[in-house]
DODREN-870164 format. One record per atom (N, C-alpha, C, CB): residue in one letter; x, y, z. Coordinates in steps of 0.2 Angstrom, whole numbers, padded with zeros to 4 digits, always signed. Glycine has a CB too. Layout:
aXYZ;...
END
This chain:
k-0041-0141+0013;k-0046-0144+0008;k-0044-0141+0002;k-0053-0142+0010;e-0046-0145-0004;e-0044-0143-0010;e-0046-0136-0012;e-0047-0148-0015;g-0042-0132-0015;g-0044-0125-0016;g-0044-0120-0011;g-0051-0125-0019;r-0042-0122-0005;r-0041-0118+0001;r-0034-0118+0003;r-0046-0120+0006;s-0032-0113+0006;s-0025-0112+0009;s-0026-0110+0017;s-0021-0107+0005;i-0021-0112+0020;i-0020-0110+0027;i-0014-0106+0028;i-0020-0116+0032;y-0015-0100+0031;y-0009-0095+0031;y-0007-0095+0039;y-0011-0088+0029;y-0001-0095+0040;y+0002-0094+0047;y+0007-0088+0046;y+0006-0101+0049;e+0006-0084+0051;e+0010-0078+0051;e+0015-0078+0057;e+0006-0071+0051;i+0021-0078+0056;i+0026-0078+0062;i+0030-0072+0062;i+0031-0085+0061;e+0030-0069+0068;e+0034-0063+0069;e+0039-0064+0075;e+0029-0057+0071;k+0044-0061+0074;k+0049-0061+0079;k+0047-0056+0085;k+0056-0058+0077;k+0047-0059+0091;k+0045-0055+0097;k+0051-0050+0099;k+0043-0060+0103;t+0049-0044+0099;t+0054-0039+0100;t+0055-0037+0107;t+0053-0033+0096;t+0050-0038+0112;t+0051-0036+0119;t+0049-0042+0123;t+0046-0031+0120;n+0052-0042+0129;n+0051-0047+0134;n+0045-0045+0139;n+0057-0049+0138;s+0043-0039+0139;s+0038-0037+0143;s+0031-0038+0140;s+0039-0029+0145;m+0027-0039+0145;m+0020-0040+0143;m+0016-0034+0144;m+0016-0046+0147;t+0011-0032+0140;t+0007-0026+0140;t+0001-0028+0144;t+0006-0023+0133;h-0001-0025+0149;h-0007-0027+0152;h-0012-0022+0151;h-0006-0027+0160;l-0018-0024+0148;l-0023-0020+0147;l-0027-0018+0153;l-0029-0023+0142;a-0026-0011+0154;a-0030-0009+0160;a-0037-0009+0160;a-0028-0001+0162;l-0040-0013+0164;l-0048-0014+0164;l-0051-0007+0164;l-0050-0018+0170;n-0049-0002+0167;n-0052+0004+0166;n-0052+0007+0159;n-0049+0009+0171;d-0047+0006+0155;d-0047+0008+0148;d-0053+0005+0144;d-0041+0006+0145;l-0054-0002+0145;l-0059-0005+0142;l-0066-0003+0145;l-0058-0013+0142;s-0066-0003+0151;s-0073-0001+0154;s-0075+0006+0152;s-0073-0002+0162;s-0070+0011+0151;s-0072+0017+0149;s-0075+0017+0142;s-0066+0022+0149;l-0073+0013+0138;l-0076+0012+0131;l-0083+0009+0132;l-0072+0007+0127;l-0084+0004+0136;l-0091+0001+0137;l-0096+0006+0140;l-0090-0005+0141;s-0093+0010+0145;s-0098+0014+0148;s-0099+0021+0145;s-0096+0015+0156;a-0095+0023+0140;a-0095+0029+0137;a-0102+0031+0134;a-0090+0030+0132;p-0105+0037+0135;p-0111+0039+0131;p-0109+0038+0124;p-0113+0046+0133;s-0115+0036+0120;s-0114+0035+0113;s-0110+0041+0109;s-0120+0033+0110;e-0111+0047+0111;e-0108+0052+0107;e-0101+0053+0109;e-0112+0059+0109;q-0098+0050+0114;q-0091+0050+0116;q-0088+0043+0114;q-0090+0051+0123;l-0091+0038+0111;l-0088+0032+0110;l-0082+0032+0105;l-0094+0027+0107;w-0083+0035+0100;w-0078+0035+0095;w-0072+0039+0097;w-0080+0038+0088;q-0073+0045+0101;q-0067+0049+0104;q-0064+0044+0109;q-0070+0055+0106;n-0067+0041+0113;n-0064+0037+0118;n-0060+0031+0115;n-0069+0034+0123;l-0063+0028+0110;l-0059+0023+0107;l-0053+0026+0104;l-0063+0020+0101;s-0053+0031+0100;s-0047+0034+0098;s-0042+0036+0103;s-0049+0041+0094;n-0044+0039+0108;n-0040+0040+0114;n-0036+0034+0117;n-0043+0044+0120;n-0040+0029+0118;n-0037+0023+0121;n-0032+0019+0117;n-0043+0018+0123;i-0034+0019+0110;i-0029+0015+0105;i-0023+0019+0105;i-0033+0015+0098;c-0023+0026+0104;c-0017+0030+0104;c-0013+0029+0110;c-0019+0037+0103;k-0016+0029+0116;k-0012+0029+0122;k-0009+0022+0123;k-0017+0030+0128;i-0013+0016+0122;i-0010+0010+0123;i-0005+0008+0118;i-0016+0005+0123;l-0006+0010+0112;l-0001+0008+0107;l+0005+0013+0106;l-0004+0007+0100;g+0004+0019+0110;g+0010+0024+0110;g+0011+0027+0103;g+0016+0021+0112;l+0005+0029+0100;l+0005+0032+0093;l+0005+0039+0094;l-0001+0029+0089;h+0008+0042+0088;h+0007+0050+0088;h+0000+0052+0086;h+0012+0052+0082;k-0003+0048+0082;k-0010+0050+0080;k-0015+0045+0079;k-0009+0055+0074;t-0021+0045+0080;t-0026+0041+0078;t-0032+0045+0075;t-0028+0036+0084;i-0035+0042+0070;i-0041+0045+0067;i-0046+0040+0066;i-0039+0049+0061;i-0052+0041+0067;i-0058+0037+0065;i-0062+0040+0060;i-0062+0035+0071;f-0062+0037+0054;f-0067+0040+0049;f-0072+0035+0047;f-0063+0042+0043;k-0078+0039+0047;k-0084+0035+0045;k-0085+0035+0038;k-0090+0039+0049;i-0087+0029+0035;i-0089+0029+0028;i-0096+0031+0027;i-0088+0022+0025;n-0097+0036+0023;n-0104+0039+0022;n-0108+0035+0017;n-0103+0046+0020;n-0114+0036+0016;n-0119+0033+0012;n-0116+0034+0004;n-0126+0035+0013;d-0113+0039+0003;d-0111+0041-0004;d-0104+0038-0005;d-0112+0048-0005;q-0102+0034-0001;q-0095+0031-0002;q-0089+0036-0001;q-0094+0028-0009;t-0091+0042+0002;t-0085+0046+0004;t-0084+0044+0012;t-0087+0054+0003;a-0079+0048+0015;a-0078+0046+0022;a-0076+0053+0025;a-0072+0041+0022;t-0078+0053+0031;t-0077+0059+0035;t-0073+0058+0042;t-0083+0063+0036;v-0068+0061+0044;v-0065+0060+0051;v-0070+0062+0056;v-0058+0064+0051;c-0072+0058+0061;c-0076+0060+0066;c-0073+0060+0073;c-0082+0055+0066;a-0067+0057+0073;a-0063+0057+0080;a-0056+0057+0078;a-0066+0051+0084;q-0052+0060+0083;q-0045+0060+0082;q-0042+0061+0089;q-0042+0065+0077;t-0036+0058+0090;t-0031+0059+0095;t-0024+0061+0093;t-0031+0053+0100;i-0021+0066+0095;i-0015+0068+0093;i-0010+0069+0099;i-0015+0075+0089;n-0004+0066+0099;n+0001+0066+0104;n+0007+0069+0101;n+0003+0059+0107;g+0007+0076+0102;g+0013+0080+0099;g+0010+0085+0094;g+0017+0075+0094;d+0015+0089+0091;d+0013+0094+0087;d+0012+0092+0079;d+0019+0100+0087;y+0006+0089+0078;y+0004+0086+0072;y-0002+0090+0070;y+0004+0079+0072;k-0003+0090+0063;k-0009+0093+0060;k-0016+0090+0062;k-0008+0094+0053;s-0021+0093+0063;s-0027+0090+0065;s-0030+0088+0058;s-0032+0096+0068;s-0034+0082+0059;s-0038+0079+0053;s-0045+0080+0054;s-0036+0072+0052;m-0047+0082+0060;m-0055+0082+0062;m-0059+0086+0056;m-0055+0086+0068;g-0064+0082+0054;g-0069+0085+0049;g-0066+0084+0042;g-0070+0092+0050;l-0060+0081+0041;l-0057+0080+0034;l-0062+0076+0031;l-0050+0077+0035;h-0063+0077+0024;h-0067+0073+0020;h-0063+0070+0015;h-0073+0078+0017;f-0064+0063+0014;f-0061+0059+0009;f-0066+0058+0003;f-0058+0053+0012;a-0063+0058-0003;a-0067+0057-0009;a-0069+0049-0010;a-0064+0059-0015;e-0073+0048-0014;e-0075+0041-0015;e-0070+0037-0017;e-0081+0041-0021;e-0065+0039-0021;e-0059+0035-0024;e-0055+0033-0018;e-0055+0039-0029;f-0055+0036-0013;f-0051+0035-0007;f-0053+0029-0003;f-0050+0041-0002;i-0060+0027-0004;i-0063+0022+0000;i-0067+0018-0004;i-0067+0024+0006;s-0065+0015-0010;s-0069+0012-0015;s-0071+0005-0012;s-0065+0011-0021;d-0075+0001-0016;d-0077-0005-0013;d-0071-0010-0013;d-0082-0008-0018;d-0066-0010-0017;d-0060-0014-0017;d-0056-0013-0011;d-0056-0013-0023;i-0056-0006-0009;i-0052-0005-0003;i-0056-0007+0003;i-0051+0003-0003;i-0062-0006+0003;i-0066-0009+0009;i-0065-0016+0010;i-0074-0007+0008;d-0066-0020+0004;d-0065-0027+0004;d-0058-0029+0007;d-0066-0030-0003;f-0053-0025+0005;f-0046-0027+0007;f-0046-0026+0015;f-0041-0022+0004;y-0048-0021+0018;y-0048-0020+0025;y-0052-0025+0029;y-0050-0013+0027;k-0058-0027+0026;k-0062-0032+0029;k-0060-0039+0030;k-0069-0032+0025;q-0054-0040+0026;q-0052-0047+0026;q-0047-0049+0032;q-0048-0048+0019;s-0046-0044+0036;s-0042-0045+0042;s-0044-0040+0047;s-0034-0044+0040;t-0043-0042+0053;t-0045-0038+0059;t-0041-0032+0060;t-0045-0042+0066;s-0035-0032+0057;s-0030-0026+0057;s-0025-0027+0051;s-0027-0026+0064;r-0023-0021+0049;r-0017-0021+0045;r-0012-0017+0048;r-0020-0018+0038;f-0005-0019+0047;f+0000-0016+0050;f+0006-0015+0045;f+0003-0020+0056;c+0008-0009+0045;c+0014-0007+0040;c+0019-0004+0045;c+0012-0003+0034;y+0025-0008+0046;y+0030-0005+0050;y+0034+0001+0047;y+0035-0010+0052;d+0035+0000+0040;d+0038+0006+0037;d+0035+0006+0030;d+0046+0005+0036;i+0031+0012+0029;i+0028+0012+0023;i+0032+0013+0017;i+0023+0018+0023;n+0038+0015+0018;n+0043+0015+0012;n+0047+0009+0010;n+0048+0021+0014;k+0045+0003+0014;k+0049-0003+0012;k+0044-0008+0012;k+0054-0005+0018;l+0046-0014+0008;l+0042-0020+0008;l+0041-0023+0015;l+0045-0025+0003;n+0034-0024+0017;n+0033-0027+0023;n+0036-0033+0025;n+0025-0027+0024;s+0035-0038+0021;s+0037-0045+0023;s+0038-0049+0017;s+0031-0048+0027;h+0041-0055+0018;h+0043-0060+0013;h+0039-0066+0015;h+0051-0062+0013;l+0035-0068+0010;l+0031-0074+0011;l+0034-0080+0008;l+0024-0073+0008;c+0034-0085+0013;c+0037-0092+0011;c+0031-0097+0010;c+0042-0095+0016;t+0031-0101+0005;t+0026-0106+0004;t+0029-0113+0003;t+0022-0104-0002;t+0025-0118+0005;t+0027-0125+0004;t+0025-0128-0003;t+0025-0129+0010;h+0021-0124-0006;h+0019-0127-0013;h+0019-0121-0018;h+0011-0129-0012;s+0018-0123-0024;s+0020-0118-0030;s+0014-0113-0032;s+0022-0122-0036;s+0008-0114-0028;s+0003-0110-0030;s+0003-0103-0028;s-0004-0113-0027;d+0000-0099-0030;d+0000-0092-0028;d-0002-0091-0021;d-0004-0087-0033;v+0001-0087-0018;v+0000-0085-0011;v-0005-0079-0011;v+0006-0084-0006;k-0010-0079-0008;k-0015-0073-0007;k-0013-0068-0002;k-0022-0075-0006;h-0008-0064-0004;h-0005-0059+0001;h-0010-0055+0005;h+0000-0055-0002;q-0016-0053+0001;q-0020-0049+0004;q-0024-0051+0010;q-0026-0047-0001;h-0023-0058+0012;h-0026-0061+0018;h-0022-0060+0024;h-0028-0068+0016;t-0016-0058+0023;t-0011-0057+0029;t-0012-0051+0032;t-0004-0059+0026;q-0010-0050+0038;q-0010-0044+0042;q-0005-0039+0039;q-0009-0045+0049;q+0000-0041+0036;q+0005-0036+0034;q+0005-0035+0026;q+0012-0038+0036;a-0001-0036+0023;a-0001-0035+0016;a+0000-0028+0014;a-0008-0038+0013;p+0003-0026+0009;p+0004-0019+0007;p-0003-0015+0007;p+0007-0018+0000;f-0003-0009+0010;f-0009-0005+0010;f-0011-0003+0002;f-0008+0001+0014;p-0017-0001+0001;p-0019+0001-0006;p-0015+0007-0008;p-0026+0003-0006;c-0013+0007-0014;c-0008+0013-0016;c-0011+0020-0015;c-0008+0012-0024;t-0017+0021-0015;t-0020+0028-0013;t-0018+0029-0006;t-0027+0028-0015;h-0019+0024-0002;h-0018+0026+0005;h-0010+0026+0007;h-0021+0020+0010;l-0006+0022+0004;l+0001+0023+0004;l+0003+0030+0002;l+0005+0018+0001;t+0001+0032-0003;t+0003+0039-0006;t+0001+0044-0001;t-0001+0040-0013;y-0005+0044+0001;y-0008+0049+0006;y-0003+0049+0013;y-0015+0048+0008;l-0002+0043+0015;l+0002+0042+0021;l+0009+0045+0020;l+0002+0035+0024;k+0012+0044+0015;k+0019+0046+0013;k+0018+0054+0013;k+0021+0043+0007;e+0013+0057+0009;e+0013+0064+0009;e+0012+0068+0015;e+0007+0066+0005;i+0009+0065+0020;i+0008+0068+0027;i+0014+0066+0032;i+0002+0066+0030;g+0019+0062+0029;g+0025+0061+0033;g+0024+0055+0038;g+0026+0066+0037;v+0019+0051+0037;v+0019+0045+0042;v+0024+0039+0040;v+0011+0042+0041;k+0027+0036+0045;k+0032+0031+0043;k+0029+0024+0045;k+0038+0032+0047;t+0025+0023+0051;t+0022+0017+0053;t+0014+0018+0053;t+0025+0015+0060;a+0010+0013+0051;a+0003+0014+0051;a+0000+0008+0053;a+0000+0016+0044;l-0006+0008+0056;l-0010+0002+0058;l-0017+0004+0057;l-0009+0001+0066;v-0021-0001+0054;v-0028+0001+0052;v-0032-0005+0055;v-0029+0001+0044;y-0038-0003+0058;y-0043-0008+0060;y-0049-0006+0057;y-0043-0007+0068;p-0052-0011+0053;p-0059-0009+0051;p-0064-0010+0056;p-0061-0015+0045;i-0069-0005+0056;i-0074-0005+0061;i-0080-0008+0058;i-0076+0002+0064;i-0082-0014+0060;i-0087-0018+0057;i-0094-0018+0061;i-0085-0025+0055;i-0099-0015+0059;i-0105-0015+0062;i-0111-0018+0058;i-0107-0007+0064;n-0114-0023+0061;n-0119-0027+0057;n-0117-0030+0051;n-0125-0023+0056;n-0110-0032+0051;n-0107-0036+0045;n-0106-0031+0039;n-0112-0041+0042;k-0106-0024+0041;k-0104-0019+0036;k-0098-0015+0039;k-0110-0015+0034;c-0094-0013+0034;c-0088-0009+0036;c-0091-0002+0037;c-0083-0009+0031;w-0092+0000+0044;w-0094+0007+0046;w-0089+0012+0045;w-0096+0007+0053;g-0082+0010+0046;g-0077+0015+0045;g-0070+0012+0047;g-0078+0021+0050;l-0065+0016+0047;l-0058+0013+0049;l-0055+0017+0054;l-0054+0014+0043;l-0052+0014+0059;l-0048+0017+0064;l-0040+0017+0061;l-0048+0014+0071;i-0037+0022+0060;i-0030+0023+0058;i-0026+0025+0063;i-0030+0027+0051;g-0021+0021+0065;g-0016+0024+0069;g-0009+0025+0066;g-0014+0019+0075;s-0006+0031+0067;s+0000+0033+0063;s+0005+0035+0068;s-0002+0038+0058;h+0011+0034+0066;h+0017+0036+0069;h+0022+0039+0064;h+0021+0030+0073;y+0025+0045+0066;y+0029+0049+0061;y+0036+0047+0061;y+0028+0056+0063;e+0038+0041+0065;e+0044+0038+0065;e+0043+0031+0064;e+0049+0040+0071;t+0047+0026+0062;t+0046+0019+0061;t+0045+0017+0069;t+0051+0015+0057;k+0040+0013+0070;k+0039+0010+0076;k+0036+0003+0076;k+0034+0015+0080;w+0040-0002+0078;w+0037-0009+0078;w+0032-0010+0084;w+0043-0014+0079;m+0027-0013+0083;m+0022-0015+0088;m+0021-0022+0088;m+0015-0011+0087;d+0023-0026+0093;d+0022-0033+0093;d+0015-0035+0092;d+0024-0036+0100;l+0014-0041+0090;l+0007-0043+0089;l+0002-0043+0095;l+0007-0051+0086;h+0005-0044+0101;h+0000-0044+0106;h-0002-0037+0108;h+0004-0046+0113;l+0001-0032+0106;l-0001-0025+0106;l-0006-0023+0101;l+0005-0020+0106;r-0005-0026+0095;r-0010-0025+0090;r-0017-0028+0091;r-0007-0027+0083;q-0016-0034+0095;q-0022-0038+0096;q-0026-0034+0102;q-0020-0045+0099;v-0023-0031+0106;v-0026-0027+0111;v-0031-0022+0108;v-0021-0023+0116;g-0028-0019+0102;g-0032-0014+0098;g-0038-0017+0095;g-0027-0011+0093;c-0037-0023+0092;c-0042-0027+0089;c-0048-0028+0094;c-0040-0034+0087;l-0046-0030+0100;l-0051-0031+0106;l-0055-0025+0107;l-0047-0034+0112;m-0051-0019+0108;m-0055-0013+0109;m-0059-0011+0103;m-0050-0008+0111;v-0057-0012+0097;v-0061-0010+0091;v-0068-0014+0091;v-0057-0010+0085;q-0067-0021+0093;q-0073-0025+0092;q-0078-0023+0097;q-0070-0032+0093;y-0076-0020+0103;y-0081-0018+0108;y-0084-0012+0106;y-0078-0018+0115;
END
């Protein structure tokens, strides 16, 4: 329609194997007591995607954020209880993450993707899964040594409750089907 654009994202498939979601992983999320829900989600995403670390931070009423769950595979620093200032999770940043079910950055030190268009109008890069992360988040990820990052917004009652952030300290490509498994788990 006039004034609207349709975006197609095409990625090269890098593996021939299929990842099968173990039903017990999903059922453990669904049957978890509410106080263990976020920790179980963090554990399962970290395991299924083969990440070094996942954290879940809750956006507080004062627009700050606090890490409420984490999973670490390896000798990496804990983030549990870490508190982020309001500037780290501004309204613009929340809006950015809400525009897609996930955001993926294969190598935070390089440009993610090249966009092609069939017309001369501006392409709204923020609507794509591989749009560059907000500068404050890129700076933080670089400072702690992250090379690959994946972010899922946690939406509850149409409001961004928090973010699940998966990180890897080496560059690691994750095929779209793996990232979609994460989306499925976060939605439940």
